[in-house]
C-alpha positions as CSV (number, residue, x, y, z in Angstrom):
1,X,13.4,-11.0,4.4
2,X,16.7,-9.5,3.3
3,X,17.4,-5.8,3.2
4,X,17.7,-6.0,-0.6
5,X,14.3,-7.7,-1.0
6,X,12.8,-5.2,1.4
7,X,14.3,-2.3,-0.6
8,X,13.0,-3.7,-3.8
9,X,9.5,-4.3,-2.5
10,X,9.5,-0.8,-0.8
11,X,10.5,0.9,-4.1
12,X,7.7,-0.7,-6.0
13,X,5.0,-0.1,-3.4
14,X,5.9,3.5,-2.5
15,X,6.0,4.3,-6.2
16,X,2.5,3.0,-6.6
17,X,1.3,4.8,-3.5
18,X,2.8,8.2,-4.2
19,X,1.7,8.2,-7.9
20,X,-1.9,7.7,-6.9
21,X,-2.5,9.2,-3.5
22,X,-4.6,12.3,-2.6
23,X,-4.7,12.8,1.2
24,X,-3.0,9.9,3.0
25,X,-5.2,7.3,4.6
26,X,-3.1,5.8,7.3
27,X,-3.5,3.0,9.9
28,X,-2.6,2.9,13.5
29,X,-1.2,-0.6,13.2
30,X,0.0,-2.9,10.4
31,X,-3.0,-4.5,8.8
32,X,-4.9,-6.7,9.0
33,X,-4.3,-6.3,12.8
34,X,-3.5,-9.6,14.5
35,X,-2.5,-11.5,11.4
36,X,1.0,-13.1,10.9
37,X,3.6,-11.6,8.5
38,X,4.5,-13.5,5.4
39,X,8.0,-13.8,4.0
40,X,7.5,-11.9,0.8
41,X,5.6,-11.4,-2.5
42,X,4.9,-14.7,-4.3
43,X,7.5,-15.8,-6.9
44,X,4.7,-16.3,-9.5
45,X,4.2,-12.5,-9.5
46,X,7.6,-11.9,-10.9
47,X,7.7,-10.4,-14.4
48,X,7.1,-7.2,-16.3
49,X,3.9,-5.3,-15.9
50,X,2.3,-2.2,-17.4
51,X,0.6,0.3,-15.2
52,X,-1.0,3.1,-17.2
53,X,2.0,4.6,-19.1
54,X,4.6,3.0,-16.8
55,X,6.5,-0.2,-16.8
56,X,7.1,-2.1,-13.6
57,X,9.5,-5.0,-13.4
58,X,9.4,-7.6,-10.5
59,X,12.3,-10.1,-10.5
60,X,14.6,-11.9,-8.1
61,X,17.1,-9.0,-8.1
62,X,14.9,-5.9,-8.3
63,X,11.5,-4.3,-8.4
64,X,11.6,-1.1,-10.4
65,X,9.3,1.5,-11.9
66,X,10.8,3.1,-15.1
67,X,9.1,6.4,-14.2
68,X,9.8,6.8,-10.5
69,X,12.5,6.2,-8.0
70,X,12.2,6.8,-4.3
71,X,14.7,6.6,-1.5
72,X,14.5,4.0,1.3
73,X,15.8,4.3,4.8
74,X,16.7,1.3,7.0
75,X,14.6,3.1,9.7
76,X,11.5,2.6,7.5
77,X,9.5,-0.6,8.0
78,X,7.8,-3.0,5.6
79,X,5.5,-5.9,6.6
80,X,3.5,-8.1,4.3
81,X,0.4,-10.0,5.6
82,X,-2.1,-12.2,3.8
83,X,-5.8,-12.4,4.6
84,X,-8.6,-13.9,2.5
85,X,-6.7,-14.0,-0.7
86,X,-5.3,-10.4,-0.4
87,X,-1.7,-9.5,0.3
88,X,-1.5,-6.4,2.6
89,X,1.7,-4.4,2.1
90,X,2.2,-2.3,5.2
91,X,4.7,0.6,4.9
92,X,5.8,2.7,7.8
93,X,8.1,5.6,7.0
94,X,10.3,6.7,9.9
95,X,8.9,10.2,9.4
96,X,5.3,9.2,9.9
97,X,3.4,7.9,13.0
98,X,1.1,5.6,10.9
99,X,1.2,2.7,8.5
100,X,0.3,3.0,4.8
101,X,-1.4,-0.1,3.5
102,X,-1.6,-1.3,-0.1
103,X,-3.7,-4.4,-1.1
104,X,-2.7,-6.7,-3.9
105,X,-4.4,-9.7,-5.4
106,X,-3.8,-11.8,-8.5
107,X,-6.5,-12.0,-11.2
108,X,-5.5,-14.0,-14.2
109,X,-2.3,-12.6,-15.7
110,X,-2.8,-9.3,-13.8
111,X,-2.1,-8.0,-10.3
112,X,-4.8,-5.7,-8.9
113,X,-3.6,-3.0,-6.5
114,X,-5.9,-1.2,-4.2
115,X,-4.4,2.1,-2.9
116,X,-5.9,4.3,-0.3
117,X,-7.2,7.6,-1.7
118,X,-9.5,10.0,0.1
119,X,-10.8,13.5,-0.3
120,X,-11.4,15.6,2.8
121,X,-15.1,15.7,2.2
122,X,-15.2,11.9,2.5
123,X,-13.6,11.9,6.0
124,X,-16.9,11.8,7.9
125,X,-17.4,8.2,6.7
126,X,-14.2,7.2,8.5
127,X,-15.5,8.0,12.0
128,X,-16.7,4.4,12.7
129,X,-13.1,3.3,12.2
130,X,-11.7,5.5,15.0
131,X,-10.4,8.3,12.8
132,X,-7.9,10.9,13.8
133,X,-6.4,13.7,11.7
134,X,-2.7,14.5,11.3
135,X,-1.8,18.0,9.9
136,X,1.2,19.3,8.0
137,X,3.3,22.1,9.5
138,X,1.1,24.7,7.6
139,X,-2.1,23.3,9.2
140,X,-3.3,21.5,6.1
141,X,-4.5,17.9,6.4
142,X,-1.7,15.4,5.8
143,X,-3.6,12.3,6.7
144,X,-6.6,10.6,8.2
145,X,-5.5,7.7,10.4
146,X,-7.9,4.9,11.3
147,X,-7.8,1.7,13.4
148,X,-10.2,-0.8,11.8
149,X,-11.0,-4.2,13.3
150,X,-10.4,-7.3,11.2
151,X,-14.2,-7.5,10.5
152,X,-14.1,-4.0,9.0
153,X,-11.9,-4.9,6.1
154,X,-14.7,-6.2,3.9
155,X,-16.4,-2.8,4.3
156,X,-13.2,-0.9,3.7
157,X,-12.3,-2.8,0.5
158,X,-15.8,-2.2,-0.9
159,X,-15.7,1.5,0.1
160,X,-14.7,4.5,-1.9
161,X,-11.6,4.9,0.2
162,X,-9.5,2.6,-2.1
163,X,-8.9,3.0,-5.8
164,X,-8.0,0.0,-7.9
165,X,-5.3,-0.3,-10.5
166,X,-4.5,-3.1,-12.8
167,X,-0.9,-4.2,-13.3
168,X,-1.1,-6.0,-16.7
169,X,1.5,-8.6,-17.2
170,X,3.6,-8.2,-20.4
171,X,4.3,-11.6,-22.0
């Protein structure tokens, strides 16, 4: 994957993640663990989409949100994996010790995006996934980091730890 393609994908995904996140839900390793990386997002997903009141454009040359723009560093990492019809977009910022994972799946003319969102009172439910806590400098909780097995993903996707958003294709 070229740097330009990685940058475009990064911008799109981090925009989605930061717009919708509460406390970070991170992962020790890129997910699903043990699966091979794929070369990129499918060509058939290219086009213009609406997400709430934002427009997102995916094409050969760029992925852009009209509302948000985020910086990318070549020290950051992006891996894309596929498992059971879902694309897992793994993002690791150079300033964090964990991976952020977004899940995408095509449904008709839409793309469904699952973003990790968690409130601190829900954290007890993460204990079976090997949870640890990372704090900000002021002592507040920055993230819950988990290490799920491949067999845990079905439970995770059906849990209340992910919120779903529909990217509706504009014709």
